[in-house]
C-alpha positions as a Markdown table, in Angstrom:
| # | Residue | x | y | z |
|---|---|---|---|---|
| 1 | Met | 26.1 | -7.1 | -56.4 |
| 2 | Ala | 22.5 | -7.4 | -57.4 |
| 3 | Ala | 21.8 | -8.1 | -61.0 |
| 4 | Gly | 20.6 | -5.1 | -62.8 |
| 5 | Thr | 22.7 | -2.8 | -60.5 |
| 6 | Lys | 23.9 | 0.4 | -62.3 |
| 7 | Gln | 27.7 | 0.7 | -62.0 |
| 8 | Gly | 29.5 | 4.0 | -61.3 |
| 9 | Ile | 29.5 | 6.8 | -58.9 |
| 10 | Leu | 25.9 | 7.6 | -57.9 |
| 11 | Thr | 24.7 | 11.1 | -59.0 |
| 12 | Ala | 21.5 | 13.1 | -58.6 |
| 13 | Arg | 20.9 | 12.9 | -62.5 |
| 14 | Gly | 21.6 | 9.2 | -62.6 |
| 15 | Ile | 19.3 | 8.6 | -59.6 |
| 16 | Ala | 16.5 | 10.6 | -61.2 |
| 17 | Ser | 16.7 | 8.5 | -64.3 |
| 18 | Met | 16.5 | 5.2 | -62.6 |
| 19 | Lys | 13.5 | 3.0 | -63.3 |
| 20 | Ala | 11.1 | 1.5 | -60.6 |
| 21 | Gly | 12.8 | -1.6 | -59.1 |
| 22 | Glu | 16.3 | -0.7 | -60.4 |
| 23 | Trp | 19.4 | -0.6 | -58.1 |
| 24 | Ala | 22.4 | 1.5 | -58.2 |
| 25 | Ala | 25.6 | 1.7 | -56.0 |
| 26 | Asp | 28.6 | 3.7 | -55.3 |
| 27 | Pro | 32.0 | 2.0 | -55.9 |
| 28 | Ala | 33.8 | 0.9 | -52.7 |
| 29 | Ser | 37.1 | -0.7 | -51.7 |
| 30 | Arg | 36.9 | -4.2 | -50.5 |
| 31 | Gly | 36.1 | -4.6 | -46.9 |
| 32 | Ser | 34.4 | -1.3 | -46.5 |
| 33 | Gly | 30.8 | -1.9 | -47.6 |
| 34 | Arg | 29.0 | 0.4 | -50.0 |
| 35 | Leu | 26.1 | 2.7 | -50.4 |
| 36 | Gln | 23.2 | 1.3 | -52.5 |
| 37 | Ala | 20.1 | 3.0 | -53.8 |
| 38 | Arg | 16.8 | 1.5 | -55.2 |
| 39 | Lys | 14.0 | 3.3 | -57.0 |
| 40 | Leu | 10.6 | 2.2 | -55.5 |
| 41 | Ala | 7.3 | 1.8 | -57.3 |
| 42 | Asn | 6.0 | 5.1 | -56.0 |
| 43 | Gly | 9.0 | 6.9 | -57.4 |
| 44 | Glu | 10.8 | 7.5 | -54.1 |
| 45 | Leu | 14.3 | 6.4 | -53.5 |
| 46 | Ala | 15.3 | 4.0 | -50.8 |
| 47 | Phe | 19.1 | 3.9 | -49.6 |
| 48 | Tyr | 21.0 | 1.0 | -47.9 |
| 49 | Tyr | 24.3 | 0.1 | -46.6 |
| 50 | Arg | 25.6 | -3.2 | -47.8 |
| 51 | Tyr | 28.3 | -5.2 | -46.1 |
| 52 | Ala | 29.5 | -8.7 | -45.5 |
| 53 | Gly | 28.3 | -10.1 | -42.2 |
| 54 | Pro | 30.3 | -12.1 | -39.5 |
| 55 | Gly | 29.6 | -15.4 | -41.4 |
| 56 | Gly | 30.2 | -13.9 | -44.8 |
| 57 | Glu | 26.5 | -13.3 | -45.6 |
| 58 | Arg | 25.5 | -10.2 | -47.4 |
| 59 | Val | 23.6 | -7.8 | -45.2 |
| 60 | Arg | 21.7 | -4.9 | -46.3 |
| 61 | Leu | 20.9 | -2.2 | -43.7 |
| 62 | Pro | 18.2 | 0.4 | -44.5 |
| 63 | Leu | 19.3 | 4.0 | -44.2 |
| 64 | Gly | 16.1 | 5.7 | -45.1 |
| 65 | Ile | 13.6 | 6.7 | -47.7 |
| 66 | Gly | 13.5 | 10.2 | -49.3 |
| 67 | Leu | 17.1 | 11.1 | -48.2 |
| 68 | Ser | 19.2 | 13.4 | -50.3 |
| 69 | Leu | 22.2 | 11.7 | -51.9 |
| 70 | Ala | 24.5 | 13.8 | -49.5 |
| 71 | Glu | 22.5 | 12.6 | -46.5 |
| 72 | Ala | 22.7 | 9.0 | -47.6 |
| 73 | Arg | 26.4 | 9.1 | -48.1 |
| 74 | Thr | 26.9 | 10.6 | -44.6 |
| 75 | Arg | 25.1 | 7.7 | -42.9 |
| 76 | Ala | 26.8 | 5.2 | -45.1 |
| 77 | Ala | 30.2 | 6.6 | -44.3 |
| 78 | Glu | 29.5 | 6.4 | -40.6 |
| 79 | Leu | 28.5 | 2.8 | -40.8 |
| 80 | Ser | 31.6 | 2.0 | -42.9 |
| 81 | Arg | 33.8 | 3.6 | -40.3 |
| 82 | Arg | 32.3 | 1.5 | -37.6 |
| 83 | Tyr | 32.5 | -1.6 | -39.8 |
| 84 | Gln | 36.1 | -1.1 | -40.6 |
| 85 | Asn | 36.9 | -0.5 | -37.0 |
| 86 | Gly | 35.8 | -4.0 | -36.1 |
| 87 | Glu | 32.0 | -4.0 | -35.7 |
| 88 | Arg | 31.4 | -6.8 | -38.1 |
| 89 | Asp | 27.7 | -7.4 | -37.0 |
| 90 | Leu | 26.4 | -3.9 | -37.5 |
| 91 | Arg | 22.7 | -5.1 | -37.5 |
| 92 | His | 23.0 | -6.6 | -34.1 |
| 93 | Ala | 24.8 | -3.4 | -32.8 |
| 94 | Leu | 22.3 | -1.1 | -34.2 |
| 95 | Leu | 19.4 | -3.1 | -32.7 |
| 96 | Thr | 21.1 | -3.0 | -29.4 |
| 97 | Glu | 21.5 | 0.8 | -29.6 |
| 98 | Gln | 18.0 | 1.2 | -30.5 |
| 99 | Arg | 16.7 | -0.8 | -27.7 |
| 100 | Glu | 19.1 | 1.1 | -25.3 |
| 101 | Ala | 17.9 | 4.4 | -26.8 |
| 102 | Glu | 14.3 | 3.4 | -26.3 |
| 103 | Arg | 15.0 | 2.3 | -22.7 |
| 104 | Glu | 16.6 | 5.7 | -22.0 |
| 105 | Arg | 13.6 | 7.4 | -23.6 |
| 106 | Leu | 11.1 | 5.6 | -21.5 |
| 107 | Asn | 13.2 | 6.2 | -18.3 |
| 108 | Ala | 13.4 | 9.8 | -19.1 |
| 109 | Ser | 9.6 | 9.9 | -19.9 |
| 110 | Ala | 8.9 | 8.1 | -16.6 |
| 111 | Ala | 11.2 | 10.5 | -14.9 |
| 112 | Glu | 9.6 | 13.5 | -16.3 |
| 113 | Ala | 6.1 | 12.1 | -15.3 |
| 114 | Ala | 7.2 | 11.5 | -11.9 |
| 115 | Glu | 8.7 | 14.9 | -11.6 |
| 116 | Ala | 5.4 | 16.4 | -12.9 |
| 117 | Ala | 3.4 | 14.3 | -10.5 |
| 118 | Arg | 5.7 | 15.4 | -7.6 |
| 119 | Ala | 5.2 | 19.0 | -8.8 |
| 120 | Arg | 1.4 | 18.6 | -8.7 |
| 121 | Ala | 1.6 | 16.9 | -5.3 |
| 122 | Thr | 2.0 | 20.0 | -3.3 |
| 123 | Leu | 1.3 | 20.7 | 0.3 |
| 124 | Gly | -1.9 | 22.6 | -0.8 |
| 125 | Ala | -3.0 | 19.6 | -2.9 |
| 126 | Leu | -2.3 | 17.4 | 0.2 |
| 127 | Leu | -4.4 | 19.7 | 2.4 |
| 128 | Asp | -7.2 | 20.0 | -0.1 |
| 129 | Ala | -7.4 | 16.2 | -0.4 |
| 130 | Tyr | -7.5 | 15.8 | 3.4 |
| 131 | Val | -10.4 | 18.1 | 3.6 |
| 132 | Ala | -12.1 | 16.2 | 0.9 |
| 133 | Glu | -11.5 | 13.0 | 2.7 |
| 134 | Leu | -13.2 | 14.7 | 5.9 |
| 135 | Arg | -16.2 | 15.6 | 3.8 |
| 136 | Arg | -16.5 | 12.2 | 2.2 |
| 137 | Ala | -16.4 | 10.6 | 5.7 |
| 138 | Gly | -19.2 | 13.0 | 6.7 |
| 139 | Lys | -17.1 | 14.9 | 9.3 |
| 140 | Ser | -18.6 | 18.0 | 10.5 |
| 141 | Ser | -15.2 | 19.4 | 11.2 |
| 142 | Ala | -14.4 | 19.6 | 7.5 |
| 143 | Arg | -15.5 | 23.1 | 7.0 |
| 144 | Ser | -13.6 | 24.5 | 10.0 |
| 145 | Val | -10.4 | 22.5 | 9.1 |
| 146 | Glu | -10.5 | 24.0 | 5.7 |
| 147 | Arg | -10.8 | 27.5 | 7.0 |
| 148 | Cys | -7.9 | 27.0 | 9.2 |
| 149 | Leu | -5.7 | 25.5 | 6.6 |
| 150 | Arg | -6.4 | 28.2 | 4.0 |
| 151 | Leu | -6.0 | 31.1 | 6.5 |
| 152 | His | -2.8 | 29.8 | 8.4 |
| 153 | Val | -1.1 | 27.9 | 5.5 |
| 154 | Glu | -2.2 | 29.1 | 1.9 |
| 155 | Thr | -2.8 | 32.8 | 2.9 |
| 156 | Ala | 0.2 | 33.1 | 5.3 |
| 157 | Trp | 2.8 | 30.8 | 3.5 |
| 158 | Pro | 1.7 | 30.9 | -0.2 |
| 159 | Lys | 5.1 | 29.6 | -1.4 |
| 160 | Leu | 5.0 | 26.7 | 0.9 |
| 161 | Trp | 1.4 | 25.9 | -0.1 |
| 162 | Thr | 2.8 | 25.3 | -3.8 |
| 163 | Thr | 5.9 | 23.3 | -2.5 |
| 164 | Pro | 5.9 | 19.6 | -3.4 |
| 165 | Ala | 4.5 | 18.0 | -0.2 |
| 166 | Ser | 7.4 | 15.5 | -0.1 |
| 167 | Asp | 9.8 | 18.3 | -0.1 |
| 168 | Val | 8.3 | 20.0 | 3.1 |
| 169 | Ser | 10.4 | 19.5 | 6.1 |
| 170 | Asp | 9.5 | 19.4 | 9.8 |
| 171 | Asp | 11.2 | 22.9 | 10.1 |
| 172 | Asp | 8.9 | 24.3 | 7.4 |
| 173 | Leu | 5.9 | 23.0 | 9.3 |
| 174 | Leu | 7.3 | 24.1 | 12.7 |
| 175 | Ala | 7.5 | 27.7 | 11.3 |
| 176 | Val | 3.9 | 27.6 | 10.3 |
| 177 | Val | 2.7 | 26.6 | 13.7 |
| 178 | Ala | 5.2 | 28.7 | 15.5 |
| 179 | Arg | 3.7 | 31.7 | 13.8 |
| 180 | Leu | 0.5 | 31.3 | 15.6 |
| 181 | Ala | 2.2 | 30.3 | 19.0 |
| 182 | Glu | 4.2 | 33.4 | 18.8 |
| 183 | Gln | 1.0 | 35.5 | 18.6 |
| 184 | Asp | -0.2 | 33.7 | 21.7 |
| 185 | Lys | -2.9 | 31.9 | 19.7 |
| 186 | Leu | -2.1 | 28.6 | 21.4 |
| 187 | Arg | -5.4 | 26.8 | 20.8 |
| 188 | Glu | -5.3 | 27.7 | 17.1 |
| 189 | Ala | -1.7 | 26.7 | 16.9 |
| 190 | Ala | -2.6 | 23.3 | 18.4 |
| 191 | Lys | -5.4 | 22.7 | 16.0 |
| 192 | Leu | -3.2 | 23.6 | 13.1 |
| 193 | Arg | -0.6 | 21.3 | 14.2 |
| 194 | Ala | -3.1 | 18.4 | 14.6 |
| 195 | Tyr | -4.6 | 19.1 | 11.1 |
| 196 | Leu | -1.1 | 19.0 | 9.5 |
| 197 | Arg | -0.1 | 15.8 | 11.3 |
| 198 | Ala | -3.6 | 14.1 | 10.4 |
| 199 | Ala | -3.2 | 15.2 | 6.7 |
| 200 | Tyr | 0.2 | 13.6 | 6.2 |
| 201 | Ala | -0.8 | 10.6 | 8.1 |
| 202 | Ala | -3.9 | 10.1 | 6.0 |
| 203 | Ala | -1.8 | 10.4 | 2.9 |
| 204 | Val | 0.7 | 7.8 | 4.1 |
| 205 | Arg | -2.1 | 5.3 | 5.0 |
| 206 | Ala | -3.7 | 5.9 | 1.6 |
| 207 | Arg | -0.9 | 4.4 | -0.2 |
| 208 | Gln | -1.8 | 1.0 | 1.0 |
| 209 | Asn | -5.6 | 1.5 | 1.4 |
| 210 | Ala | -7.7 | 0.7 | -1.6 |
| 211 | Arg | -10.7 | 2.5 | -0.1 |
| 212 | Ala | -8.9 | 5.7 | 0.5 |
| 213 | Leu | -9.5 | 8.7 | -1.5 |
| 214 | Pro | -7.8 | 8.5 | -4.8 |
| 215 | Ala | -6.6 | 12.1 | -4.6 |
| 216 | Leu | -4.8 | 11.2 | -1.3 |
| 217 | Arg | -3.4 | 8.0 | -2.7 |
| 218 | Asp | -2.1 | 9.6 | -5.7 |
| 219 | Leu | 0.2 | 12.0 | -3.8 |
| 220 | Lys | 2.3 | 9.0 | -3.0 |
| 221 | Ile | 3.4 | 10.5 | 0.4 |
| 222 | Ala | 5.7 | 8.2 | 2.2 |
| 223 | His | 6.7 | 10.0 | 5.4 |
| 224 | Asn | 5.1 | 12.4 | 7.8 |
| 225 | Pro | 7.2 | 15.6 | 8.5 |
| 226 | Ala | 4.7 | 16.8 | 11.0 |
| 227 | Arg | 4.9 | 13.6 | 13.2 |
| 228 | Asp | 7.6 | 14.9 | 15.5 |
| 229 | Leu | 6.1 | 18.4 | 16.0 |
| 230 | Ala | 5.9 | 18.9 | 19.7 |
| 231 | Pro | 2.5 | 19.7 | 21.4 |
| 232 | Ile | 1.8 | 23.3 | 22.1 |
| 233 | Glu | 2.4 | 23.8 | 25.8 |
| 234 | Gly | -0.6 | 25.7 | 27.4 |
| 235 | Ala | -3.0 | 25.0 | 24.5 |
| 236 | Ala | -4.7 | 22.0 | 26.0 |
| 237 | Glu | -5.5 | 23.3 | 29.4 |
| 238 | Ala | -8.9 | 22.1 | 30.3 |
| 239 | Arg | -11.6 | 24.7 | 30.9 |
| 240 | Glu | -13.1 | 24.4 | 34.2 |
| 241 | Arg | -16.1 | 26.8 | 34.0 |
| 242 | Ala | -19.4 | 25.2 | 35.1 |
| 243 | Leu | -22.3 | 27.1 | 36.2 |
| 244 | Ser | -23.4 | 26.8 | 39.9 |
| 245 | Val | -26.9 | 25.7 | 40.7 |
| 246 | Ala | -27.9 | 29.4 | 41.4 |
| 247 | Glu | -26.3 | 30.4 | 37.9 |
| 248 | Leu | -28.0 | 27.7 | 36.1 |
| 249 | Arg | -31.4 | 28.7 | 37.5 |
| 250 | Gly | -30.8 | 32.2 | 36.7 |
| 251 | Tyr | -30.0 | 31.2 | 33.1 |
| 252 | Trp | -33.2 | 29.1 | 32.9 |
| 253 | Lys | -35.3 | 32.0 | 34.2 |
| 254 | Arg | -34.0 | 34.2 | 31.4 |
| 255 | Ile | -34.3 | 31.8 | 28.5 |
| 256 | Arg | -37.8 | 30.7 | 29.7 |
| 257 | Val | -39.1 | 34.1 | 29.0 |
| 258 | Leu | -36.8 | 35.0 | 26.1 |
| 259 | Pro | -39.0 | 35.4 | 22.9 |
| 260 | Asp | -39.1 | 32.5 | 20.4 |
| 261 | Pro | -37.5 | 31.2 | 18.4 |
| 262 | Asp | -34.4 | 32.4 | 20.3 |
| 263 | Gly | -35.7 | 31.3 | 23.7 |
| 264 | Ala | -36.8 | 28.0 | 22.3 |
| 265 | Leu | -33.5 | 27.4 | 20.8 |
| 266 | Leu | -31.7 | 27.8 | 24.1 |
| 267 | Arg | -34.2 | 25.8 | 26.0 |
| 268 | Phe | -33.9 | 22.9 | 23.6 |
| 269 | His | -30.1 | 22.9 | 23.7 |
| 270 | Leu | -30.2 | 22.8 | 27.5 |
| 271 | Leu | -33.1 | 20.3 | 28.0 |
| 272 | Thr | -31.5 | 17.8 | 25.6 |
| 273 | Gly | -28.5 | 17.7 | 27.8 |
| 274 | Gly | -26.2 | 20.3 | 26.2 |
| 275 | Gln | -25.6 | 18.2 | 23.0 |
| 276 | Arg | -23.0 | 19.3 | 20.5 |
| 277 | Val | -24.4 | 22.1 | 18.4 |
| 278 | Glu | -23.0 | 20.9 | 15.1 |
| 279 | Gln | -25.0 | 17.6 | 15.6 |
| 280 | Leu | -28.2 | 19.4 | 16.7 |
| 281 | Ala | -27.9 | 21.6 | 13.6 |
| 282 | Arg | -28.3 | 18.5 | 11.4 |
| 283 | Leu | -31.5 | 17.3 | 12.8 |
| 284 | Thr | -34.4 | 17.1 | 10.4 |
| 285 | Thr | -38.0 | 15.9 | 10.7 |
| 286 | Glu | -36.7 | 12.4 | 9.6 |
| 287 | Asp | -34.8 | 12.2 | 13.0 |
| 288 | Ile | -37.6 | 12.6 | 15.4 |
| 289 | Asp | -39.7 | 9.5 | 16.7 |
| 290 | Gln | -43.0 | 11.0 | 17.8 |
| 291 | Asp | -44.1 | 7.8 | 19.4 |
| 292 | Ala | -40.9 | 7.4 | 21.4 |
| 293 | His | -40.5 | 11.1 | 22.1 |
| 294 | Thr | -36.9 | 10.9 | 21.1 |
| 295 | Val | -34.6 | 12.6 | 18.4 |
| 296 | Arg | -31.8 | 10.8 | 16.8 |
| 297 | Leu | -28.4 | 12.4 | 16.6 |
| 298 | Arg | -25.5 | 11.2 | 14.5 |
| 299 | Asp | -22.2 | 11.4 | 16.4 |
| 300 | Gly | -19.3 | 11.5 | 13.8 |
| 301 | Lys | -16.7 | 12.8 | 16.3 |
| 302 | Gly | -13.3 | 11.1 | 16.1 |
| 303 | Arg | -12.1 | 8.6 | 13.7 |
| 304 | Arg | -15.4 | 6.8 | 13.2 |
| 305 | Arg | -16.2 | 5.9 | 9.6 |
| 306 | Leu | -19.8 | 5.7 | 10.3 |
| 307 | Pro | -21.5 | 8.1 | 12.9 |
| 308 | Arg | -22.7 | 6.6 | 16.1 |
| 309 | Leu | -26.4 | 6.8 | 16.4 |
| 310 | His | -27.4 | 8.6 | 19.5 |
| 311 | Asp | -31.0 | 8.8 | 20.7 |
| 312 | Val | -32.0 | 11.5 | 23.0 |
| 313 | Pro | -35.4 | 11.5 | 24.9 |
| 314 | Leu | -37.5 | 14.7 | 24.7 |
| 315 | Leu | -39.0 | 16.1 | 27.9 |
| 316 | Pro | -42.5 | 17.6 | 27.4 |
| 317 | Glu | -40.7 | 21.1 | 27.7 |
| 318 | Ala | -38.1 | 20.2 | 25.0 |
| 319 | Gln | -41.0 | 19.1 | 22.7 |
| 320 | Ala | -42.8 | 22.4 | 23.3 |
| 321 | Ala | -39.4 | 24.2 | 22.5 |
| 322 | Leu | -39.2 | 22.2 | 19.2 |
| 323 | Gln | -42.6 | 23.2 | 18.1 |
| 324 | Ala | -41.8 | 26.9 | 19.0 |
| 325 | Met | -38.7 | 26.8 | 17.0 |
| 326 | Gln | -40.6 | 25.5 | 14.0 |
| 327 | Gly | -43.3 | 28.1 | 14.2 |
| 328 | Gly | -45.9 | 25.5 | 13.2 |
| 329 | Ser | -44.1 | 24.6 | 9.9 |
| 330 | Met | -42.3 | 21.4 | 11.2 |
| 331 | Gly | -39.4 | 21.2 | 9.0 |
| 332 | Pro | -37.2 | 20.2 | 7.5 |
| 333 | Phe | -34.7 | 21.4 | 10.2 |
| 334 | Leu | -35.5 | 21.0 | 13.8 |
| 335 | Phe | -32.9 | 23.0 | 15.7 |
| 336 | Thr | -33.5 | 26.3 | 14.1 |
| 337 | Val | -34.3 | 30.1 | 14.2 |
| 338 | Thr | -35.4 | 30.2 | 10.5 |
| 339 | Gly | -38.6 | 28.2 | 10.8 |
| 340 | Gly | -36.9 | 25.0 | 9.7 |
| 341 | Ala | -35.3 | 26.4 | 6.6 |
| 342 | Ser | -31.8 | 25.9 | 8.0 |
| 343 | Gly | -30.1 | 24.4 | 11.0 |
| 344 | Ala | -28.7 | 26.8 | 13.8 |
| 345 | Val | -24.9 | 26.4 | 13.8 |
| 346 | Tyr | -22.6 | 27.2 | 16.7 |
| 347 | Ala | -22.2 | 30.9 | 15.9 |
| 348 | Thr | -26.0 | 31.3 | 15.9 |
| 349 | Val | -26.4 | 29.7 | 19.4 |
| 350 | Gln | -23.4 | 31.6 | 20.8 |
| 351 | His | -24.8 | 34.8 | 19.6 |
| 352 | Arg | -28.2 | 34.3 | 21.3 |
| 353 | Leu | -26.3 | 33.1 | 24.5 |
| 354 | Arg | -24.0 | 36.3 | 24.5 |
| 355 | Ser | -27.1 | 38.6 | 25.1 |
| 356 | Ile | -28.2 | 36.4 | 28.1 |
| 357 | Val | -24.8 | 36.4 | 29.5 |
| 358 | Glu | -24.4 | 40.1 | 29.2 |
| 359 | Ala | -27.8 | 40.7 | 30.9 |
| 360 | Met | -26.8 | 38.3 | 33.7 |
| 361 | Met | -23.5 | 39.9 | 34.2 |
| 362 | Glu | -25.1 | 43.4 | 34.4 |
| 363 | Ala | -27.6 | 42.0 | 37.0 |
| 364 | Gly | -24.8 | 40.5 | 39.1 |
| 365 | Glu | -26.2 | 36.9 | 38.6 |
| 366 | Leu | -22.9 | 35.3 | 37.6 |
| 367 | Glu | -20.4 | 34.3 | 40.4 |
| 368 | Lys | -17.4 | 33.5 | 38.1 |
| 369 | Gly | -17.9 | 35.6 | 34.9 |
| 370 | Pro | -19.2 | 34.8 | 31.6 |
| 371 | Phe | -19.8 | 31.4 | 30.1 |
| 372 | Thr | -19.9 | 29.8 | 26.6 |
| 373 | Val | -22.0 | 27.1 | 24.9 |
| 374 | Gly | -19.2 | 24.6 | 25.7 |
| 375 | Asp | -19.4 | 25.7 | 29.4 |
| 376 | Leu | -23.2 | 24.8 | 29.3 |
| 377 | Arg | -22.2 | 21.3 | 28.1 |
| 378 | Arg | -19.8 | 21.0 | 31.1 |
| 379 | Thr | -22.5 | 22.4 | 33.4 |
| 380 | Val | -25.0 | 19.7 | 32.5 |
| 381 | Glu | -22.3 | 17.0 | 33.3 |
| 382 | Thr | -21.3 | 18.6 | 36.6 |
| 383 | Arg | -24.8 | 19.3 | 37.8 |
| 384 | Leu | -25.9 | 15.6 | 36.9 |
| 385 | Ala | -22.9 | 14.3 | 38.7 |
| 386 | Ala | -23.8 | 16.3 | 41.7 |
| 387 | Ala | -27.4 | 14.9 | 41.5 |
| 388 | Gly | -26.2 | 11.5 | 41.7 |
| 389 | Val | -26.4 | 10.5 | 37.9 |
| 390 | Ser | -23.8 | 7.8 | 37.2 |
| 391 | Leu | -20.7 | 8.3 | 34.9 |
| 392 | Asp | -21.9 | 5.8 | 32.4 |
| 393 | Val | -25.3 | 7.4 | 32.1 |
| 394 | Arg | -23.9 | 10.8 | 31.8 |
| 395 | Ala | -21.5 | 9.5 | 29.1 |
| 396 | Gln | -24.5 | 8.0 | 27.2 |
| 397 | Leu | -26.5 | 11.2 | 27.5 |
| 398 | Gln | -23.7 | 13.4 | 26.0 |
| 399 | Ser | -22.3 | 10.7 | 23.8 |
| 400 | His | -18.6 | 11.0 | 24.9 |
| 401 | Gly | -16.1 | 8.5 | 26.2 |
| 402 | Leu | -17.7 | 5.6 | 24.4 |
| 403 | Gly | -14.8 | 4.5 | 22.3 |
| 404 | Gly | -13.7 | 1.4 | 24.3 |
| 405 | Ile | -14.2 | -2.1 | 23.2 |
| 406 | Gln | -17.0 | -2.9 | 25.6 |
| 407 | Ala | -19.0 | 0.1 | 24.6 |
| 408 | Arg | -18.4 | -0.6 | 20.8 |
| 409 | His | -19.0 | -4.1 | 20.8 |
| 410 | Tyr | -20.8 | -5.7 | 23.8 |
| 411 | Asp | -23.0 | -3.0 | 25.4 |
| 412 | Arg | -26.2 | -2.9 | 23.4 |
| 413 | His | -28.5 | -1.5 | 26.0 |
| 414 | Asp | -30.2 | 1.7 | 24.7 |
| 415 | Tyr | -30.1 | 3.7 | 28.0 |
| 416 | Leu | -33.2 | 5.5 | 27.1 |
| 417 | Met | -34.8 | 5.2 | 30.4 |
| 418 | Glu | -31.7 | 6.3 | 32.2 |
| 419 | Lys | -31.1 | 9.3 | 29.9 |
| 420 | Arg | -34.6 | 10.4 | 30.2 |
| 421 | Ala | -34.3 | 10.3 | 34.1 |
| 422 | Ala | -31.2 | 12.3 | 33.9 |
| 423 | Leu | -32.9 | 14.9 | 31.8 |
| 424 | Glu | -35.7 | 15.1 | 34.2 |
| 425 | Ala | -33.1 | 15.6 | 37.0 |
| 426 | Leu | -31.4 | 18.4 | 35.1 |
| 427 | His | -34.9 | 20.0 | 34.6 |
| 428 | Arg | -35.5 | 19.9 | 38.4 |
| 429 | Val | -32.2 | 21.4 | 39.1 |
| 430 | Ala | -32.7 | 24.3 | 36.5 |
| 431 | Thr | -36.1 | 25.1 | 37.6 |
| 432 | Gly | -35.5 | 25.1 | 41.3 |
| 433 | Ser | -37.1 | 21.8 | 42.2 |
| 434 | Thr | -35.2 | 19.1 | 44.2 |
| 435 | Ala | -32.3 | 17.6 | 42.2 |
| 436 | Ser | -32.3 | 14.1 | 43.9 |
| 437 | Val | -32.3 | 11.1 | 41.5 |
| 438 | Thr | -34.0 | 7.8 | 42.1 |
| 439 | Pro | -31.4 | 5.2 | 41.1 |
| 440 | Ile | -32.7 | 3.2 | 38.1 |
| 441 | Lys | -32.0 | -0.5 | 38.0 |
| 442 | Arg | -30.2 | -1.5 | 34.9 |
| 443 | Arg | -31.9 | -3.9 | 32.5 |
| 444 | Ala | -30.0 | -7.1 | 32.3 |
| 445 | Lys | -27.7 | -7.3 | 29.0 |
| 446 | Lys | -28.7 | -10.0 | 26.6 |
């Protein structure tokens, strides 16, 4: 026992009268260890359990500071029981327990964090992150994809929207898509299926992609439950409507006299080869080359990270339509009905087209019923094919079917001369002139 240690049973009064640095201890039987107390310089009391270690050394284990005497005796009694039951190296045993308790605490904390992260990584969070990835990549489809997902998933299936994405099954997603299919909205069902598959696939790829959107990578999606959803039968049936030569000429006659800017809008769309409206809508004054008489479109369709630059020649009539749309202001948007304040989107074009179609229907000028903006794009391809324009030139003019290795890496010809000749042929067909095309000799590739 330490020198200067008070003898006798510890009492509250005795402890209170202790001086700074003084020790006191409870009496104890041999081999059981004992409770000790020491008065600190600040007046607080520190309690210890003292025992003989495995090698006979005296070991003093701290029990705590500021404990009541009863609390200290309870802790000392527990250690004494363990000591007498054979745990001779209590210090090592307590350290081991502390490490195990800390490990369990960390594991529990990690598990809680993982569960919280899983709870946040809902199907809605996944679909929102997918839309954000589309926007970051400059995809013009981002807005329509978001509308589809919010309408047909968030609104229609609110509980599923808040379900952890990793808990969503293929049966869950099948029900989402089937709801539209059962309403005979086959095309919309097919789009929704494609968006769900693409969203999960993007999140799975993001786990190993340092350039992926962090919001996608943080979801930690490991599998794609939408992968095995079967295609929607009947949704992918190709449309076949293409205007005949007579119908195309009737259409041209009407848009030629339609007041501007509406008439100019439709004439520019046709005379540039039926380009995709979403790409025309993004045209600004920076995209026009006055010397070369071309406009530059940016084709971001598909999985491209960077849009394909697509130069379209402007016939004199197309340039005149461009100026008519602008109303003399010239910008900033070129394809417009607002004097350049904004670009004309698909709904704007289709609305103007609908009045023309209705008038042609009433006049009996349509052989196979009404047509859409997409049908006009198909008409351009069909009429140019009939006029002898080659497949590769038509593909270059409308920027489709150019994803092969040859087109992406080896063919550096700009096709401007061929595209201009094709547009001139289209103009001749639409205006009633001969539609023959003089073959253009291809420039040798360097």
